[in-house]
Each structure stands twice: as C-alpha cells, then as structure tokens.
C-alpha positions as CSV (number, residue, x, y, z in Angstrom):
1,M,195.4,1.9,107.9
2,T,197.0,-1.5,108.4
3,R,198.0,-3.1,105.1
4,R,198.7,-6.7,104.3
5,R,201.8,-7.7,102.3
6,A,201.2,-10.4,99.7
7,N,203.1,-13.6,100.4
8,T,204.6,-14.2,96.9
9,A,207.5,-16.2,95.6
10,A,209.4,-13.0,95.2
11,A,209.3,-12.6,99.0
12,G,211.3,-15.8,99.5
13,P,210.8,-19.5,99.0
14,R,208.0,-21.3,100.8
15,V,209.2,-23.5,103.6
16,G,208.2,-27.1,103.4
17,R,207.4,-29.2,106.6
18,G,208.1,-26.6,109.3
19,F,209.8,-23.3,110.1
20,T,210.6,-21.1,113.1
21,V,209.3,-17.6,113.9
22,E,210.8,-15.3,116.5
23,L,208.3,-13.5,118.8
24,R,208.9,-10.5,121.0
25,F,206.1,-8.9,123.1
26,Y,206.4,-5.5,124.7
27,E,205.3,-3.7,127.9
28,E,202.2,-5.1,129.7
29,L,201.7,-7.9,127.1
30,N,204.5,-9.7,129.0
31,E,202.0,-10.3,131.8
32,F,200.3,-12.9,129.7
33,L,203.4,-14.9,128.9
34,S,205.1,-17.8,130.6
35,R,208.0,-16.6,132.8
36,D,210.7,-17.9,130.5
37,H,209.3,-15.8,127.6
38,E,208.9,-12.5,129.4
39,K,210.7,-9.4,128.1
40,R,212.8,-11.2,125.6
41,A,212.7,-12.6,122.1
42,F,211.9,-16.3,121.8
43,E,211.3,-18.8,119.0
44,V,208.2,-20.8,118.1
45,E,208.2,-23.7,115.6
46,I,205.4,-23.5,113.1
47,F,204.3,-26.6,111.1
48,E,201.9,-25.0,108.6
49,P,200.9,-21.5,107.5
50,R,199.0,-19.7,110.3
51,S,197.5,-16.3,110.8
52,V,199.6,-14.0,112.9
53,K,196.6,-13.7,115.2
54,D,196.6,-17.4,115.8
55,I,200.3,-17.5,116.5
56,I,200.1,-14.6,119.0
57,E,197.1,-16.0,120.8
58,S,198.7,-19.4,121.1
59,Q,201.1,-17.7,123.5
60,G,198.3,-16.6,125.7
61,V,197.9,-13.0,124.6
62,P,194.4,-12.0,123.6
63,H,194.0,-10.0,120.4
64,T,192.0,-7.3,122.2
65,E,195.1,-6.2,124.1
66,I,197.2,-5.5,121.0
67,D,197.4,-2.3,119.0
68,L,200.4,-2.9,116.6
69,I,202.0,-6.0,115.0
70,L,205.2,-5.9,113.0
71,V,206.3,-8.8,110.8
72,D,209.9,-8.3,109.7
73,G,209.4,-4.6,110.5
74,E,206.2,-4.2,108.5
75,S,202.8,-3.3,110.1
76,V,200.2,-6.1,109.4
77,G,196.7,-7.0,110.4
78,F,195.5,-10.0,112.4
79,E,194.7,-11.9,109.1
80,Y,198.3,-11.8,107.9
81,L,199.4,-15.3,106.9
82,V,202.8,-16.4,108.2
83,D,204.1,-19.1,106.0
84,R,207.9,-18.7,106.3
85,P,210.5,-17.8,108.9
86,A,209.8,-14.3,110.3
87,R,210.4,-11.9,113.2
88,I,207.1,-10.9,114.9
89,T,207.0,-8.0,117.3
90,V,203.8,-7.2,119.2
91,Y,202.9,-4.0,121.0
92,P,200.0,-2.8,123.2
93,A,198.6,0.7,123.0
94,F,201.5,3.1,123.7
95,Q,199.3,5.4,125.8
96,S,195.8,5.6,127.1
97,M,193.4,4.2,124.4
98,D,191.1,6.5,122.5
99,V,188.1,4.1,122.0
100,A,186.5,6.8,119.8
101,A,189.2,6.4,117.2
102,A,190.3,3.4,115.0
103,S,193.3,1.5,116.3
104,R,196.4,0.7,114.3
105,L,194.8,-2.7,113.7
106,G,191.7,-1.2,112.2
107,R,189.2,-1.9,115.0
108,P,186.1,0.1,114.4
109,P,185.8,3.2,116.7
110,L,183.2,3.2,119.4
111,R,180.8,6.2,119.3
112,Q,179.9,5.6,123.0
113,V,181.9,4.0,125.8
114,R,179.8,1.1,127.0
115,F,180.7,-2.1,128.8
116,V,179.6,-5.7,129.4
117,A,181.2,-7.4,132.4
118,D,181.6,-11.1,132.9
119,V,180.4,-13.2,135.9
120,H,183.4,-12.5,138.1
121,L,183.2,-8.7,137.8
122,G,179.9,-7.8,139.4
123,R,181.5,-5.3,141.8
124,L,183.4,-3.7,139.0
125,A,180.2,-3.3,137.1
126,R,178.6,-1.5,140.0
127,L,181.5,0.9,140.4
128,L,181.5,1.8,136.7
129,R,177.8,2.5,136.9
130,L,178.5,4.7,140.0
131,L,180.8,6.7,137.7
132,G,178.0,7.0,135.2
133,F,179.1,4.4,132.6
134,D,176.7,2.1,130.9
135,C,177.7,-1.4,132.0
136,V,175.5,-4.5,131.6
137,Y,176.1,-7.5,133.8
138,S,174.2,-10.7,134.7
139,A,175.7,-13.7,136.6
140,P,173.9,-16.3,134.5
141,W,175.4,-15.1,131.2
142,D,177.8,-17.6,129.6
143,D,180.8,-16.8,127.4
144,A,178.7,-17.0,124.2
145,I,176.2,-14.4,125.4
146,L,179.0,-12.1,126.7
147,A,180.8,-12.2,123.4
148,T,177.7,-11.8,121.3
149,R,176.5,-8.8,123.3
150,S,179.9,-7.2,123.2
151,A,179.9,-7.4,119.4
152,A,176.2,-6.7,118.6
153,E,176.0,-3.7,121.0
154,H,179.5,-2.4,120.5
155,R,180.4,-2.8,124.1
156,I,183.9,-3.2,125.6
157,L,184.1,-6.7,127.1
158,L,185.6,-6.7,130.6
159,T,186.8,-10.1,131.8
160,R,189.5,-12.1,133.7
161,D,189.2,-14.9,131.2
162,C,191.8,-14.7,128.4
163,G,190.0,-17.4,126.4
164,L,186.9,-15.2,126.2
165,L,188.9,-12.3,124.7
166,K,190.3,-14.6,122.0
167,R,186.9,-15.1,120.4
168,S,187.1,-13.6,117.0
169,V,183.7,-11.9,117.3
170,V,185.1,-9.7,120.1
171,T,186.6,-6.5,118.8
172,H,186.9,-4.4,121.9
173,G,187.9,-6.0,125.2
174,M,190.0,-5.5,128.3
175,F,191.6,-8.1,130.5
176,I,191.2,-7.3,134.1
177,H,194.4,-8.1,136.0
178,S,193.6,-7.2,139.6
179,D,191.2,-9.1,141.8
180,D,190.5,-5.9,143.8
181,P,187.4,-4.0,142.5
182,S,188.8,-0.6,143.5
183,E,192.0,-1.3,141.5
184,Q,190.0,-2.8,138.6
185,V,188.0,0.4,138.1
186,R,191.1,2.6,138.4
187,D,192.8,0.5,135.8
188,V,189.8,0.7,133.4
189,V,189.6,4.5,133.8
190,R,193.3,5.0,133.3
191,K,193.8,2.7,130.4
192,L,190.8,4.0,128.5
193,D,191.4,7.6,129.6
194,L,187.8,8.0,131.0
195,Y,188.5,10.8,133.4
196,Q,186.6,13.4,131.5
197,S,183.8,11.0,130.4
198,A,182.7,10.1,133.9
199,R,179.3,11.4,135.1
200,P,179.1,10.2,138.7
201,F,175.7,9.4,140.2
202,S,173.9,9.5,136.9
203,R,173.1,5.8,136.8
204,C,171.6,3.2,139.1
205,A,174.4,1.0,140.5
206,A,171.9,-1.8,141.0
207,C,170.3,-2.0,137.5
208,N,172.2,0.4,135.2
209,G,169.2,2.6,134.6
210,L,169.5,6.4,134.3
211,L,168.7,8.5,137.3
212,Q,166.3,11.4,137.0
213,P,165.5,14.2,139.5
214,I,162.1,14.1,141.1
215,S,160.4,16.6,143.3
216,R,160.2,16.2,147.1
217,E,156.5,15.8,146.9
218,S,156.8,12.9,144.4
219,A,159.4,11.3,146.7
220,R,157.2,11.6,149.9
221,S,155.5,8.2,149.5
222,K,158.7,6.5,148.2
223,V,161.1,7.2,151.1
224,P,161.0,6.7,154.9
225,P,159.5,9.7,156.8
226,R,162.8,10.4,158.6
227,T,164.6,10.6,155.3
228,Y,161.9,12.9,153.8
229,G,162.4,15.2,156.8
230,Y,166.0,16.0,156.1
231,A,166.7,15.3,152.4
232,E,166.2,18.1,150.0
233,Q,167.0,16.4,146.6
234,F,165.9,13.0,145.3
235,L,166.8,11.0,142.2
236,Q,164.8,8.1,140.8
237,C,165.9,5.3,138.5
238,D,163.9,5.3,135.3
239,S,164.3,1.5,135.1
240,C,163.8,-0.1,138.5
241,G,162.2,2.9,140.2
242,K,164.5,3.0,143.2
243,V,164.9,6.4,144.8
244,F,168.2,7.8,145.9
245,W,169.2,10.7,148.2
246,K,172.3,12.1,150.0
247,G,172.2,10.0,153.1
248,T,174.8,8.7,155.5
249,H,176.3,6.6,152.8
250,W,176.9,9.5,150.5
251,Q,180.3,10.4,151.8
252,R,181.6,6.8,151.4
253,L,180.3,6.7,147.8
254,N,181.8,10.0,147.0
255,Q,185.2,8.8,148.3
256,L,184.9,5.8,146.0
257,V,184.3,8.0,143.0
258,E,187.2,10.4,143.9
259,R,189.6,7.4,144.3
260,A,188.5,5.9,141.0
261,L,189.0,9.2,139.1
262,E,192.3,10.1,140.8
263,R,195.1,10.3,138.3
264,D,198.3,8.3,138.9
265,P,201.1,10.8,139.4
266,K,203.2,8.6,137.1
267,D,200.8,9.2,134.2
268,H,201.8,12.0,131.8
269,V,199.1,14.6,131.5
270,P,199.8,17.0,128.6
C-alpha cells in the first residue's frame, strides 16, 4: 500500500519563494515528454507547494499511465505534497498490467475488464468487441461523458487525448499511441495481458450486445434464402437483433482475431 510521508519541520526547512525539483521518467513514459527531457533527469522550478500528481501531469504524462512514484527514494501517492527540493522518479507498470489487482498507487481493482472509447477510436471499439470485450462507444459523447462513464461504470478509458486522462475522476485509462486500429488493439491486449480473457465472436461488433445461438428454423425469416441454404449455425445479438453466420467474411474476421491475439516474440511468457 502506498504511504504518504508527513512533511514536517524535521524533514527539512520549508523553502520560501521557490524551489527546484528533479524529475526522471522511465520506459514508455518518455513518449509523453518533450524531446529535450526524454530519458534523462531534468529540473523544474516550483513556486508553491504542489501535489506530485500536478507536477507530473504538467510535463504531459497522464496519471493513468503511472504505477510507481518515488520522492527521494520513498514510494508516495498522487496526493503527496511537494513543498521543498526533491528528486522525483516516475515509473510505468514494469510488466503487463493486472487490472484485477490494485496497483502500487492504490487504484481500485477492476472485477471485469470493460472499456469506453473516445470519439477517435470507433474502429478500435469494434475490434475489441470482436474479441468479446465490453466496449461502449458513441461519437457524440464529449470528454465529460467519457470520464463520467469510465468512473461510474468502472471502465478503462481508451483515448488519444492526454488531457482527458488527466481528469481526476478517471482511475483507469490507457493512452493509445498508434493511429492504426490493428496496432491499437494489439497494444491494448498486450499491455493489459488480455490473451486469456478474449472470447472472440461473443459480442456484436456493431452495438456491443451479446450474441446468442439460435436455431436454423428461427433464422429462416431473418437471413437471405441463399444464406439459409448453406449456413448451419446462426448467432443473434440480444440487443440489436442482428443475425450472424460464417459467411465469406468469416475468414477475414478470423484473421483479424488471430493477429490481435498473437503474442509478440519479444514479450516474456513465463
């Protein structure tokens, strides 16, 4: 559990008008920094006591991407008040995240892996649904709605907007670096270690509803006669009512699923 060190007089004199802190970010967190701050320690001048979360996010790094903060070698939480010169080191998750467990920073565990995607990630949302993950998405939703749904429904917020992830109400989020949907879904699966959690073709890619098997007789009036003549199995969305079967598109969709769930050879598998 993250603990907060009390800032007392015994810890050192309070600095008056201003002071300097040294920051160092590790691994993929450097992707959020300006080029002259990447992969090295740098100094930031502070003019009043500020939370460590505020200092870190002022450099462009969303709090949802962080799993460990050390201030002068001691693990602290986001609320830790920095009011004197200090050395702050910031780390991402050291390996694939287990969203069912509490992080070093005390984020509440998620009992289920569910997502909400922002306006720019409609194709990613469909791919996650294809893998069987609950992912809500609507183009008209603004940042406030996305953040509120993420918090209220315990969903991981997927976005390409750093500012959205900096909202304090958001506890679980992931910045999507790539603009290629196939790379986006692979990155989500890898970073959250979802390989064993996927249930391909169990959700409707169009509306997120669950797919249920229906008999051929029930499907007769819902599909074209030619389709009914060759297809043996049918699934129907329990939300929008759309019927699915293994048609000419099946092989292409199956290839999308296989690519999304293919492990990177560089990843360590115990």
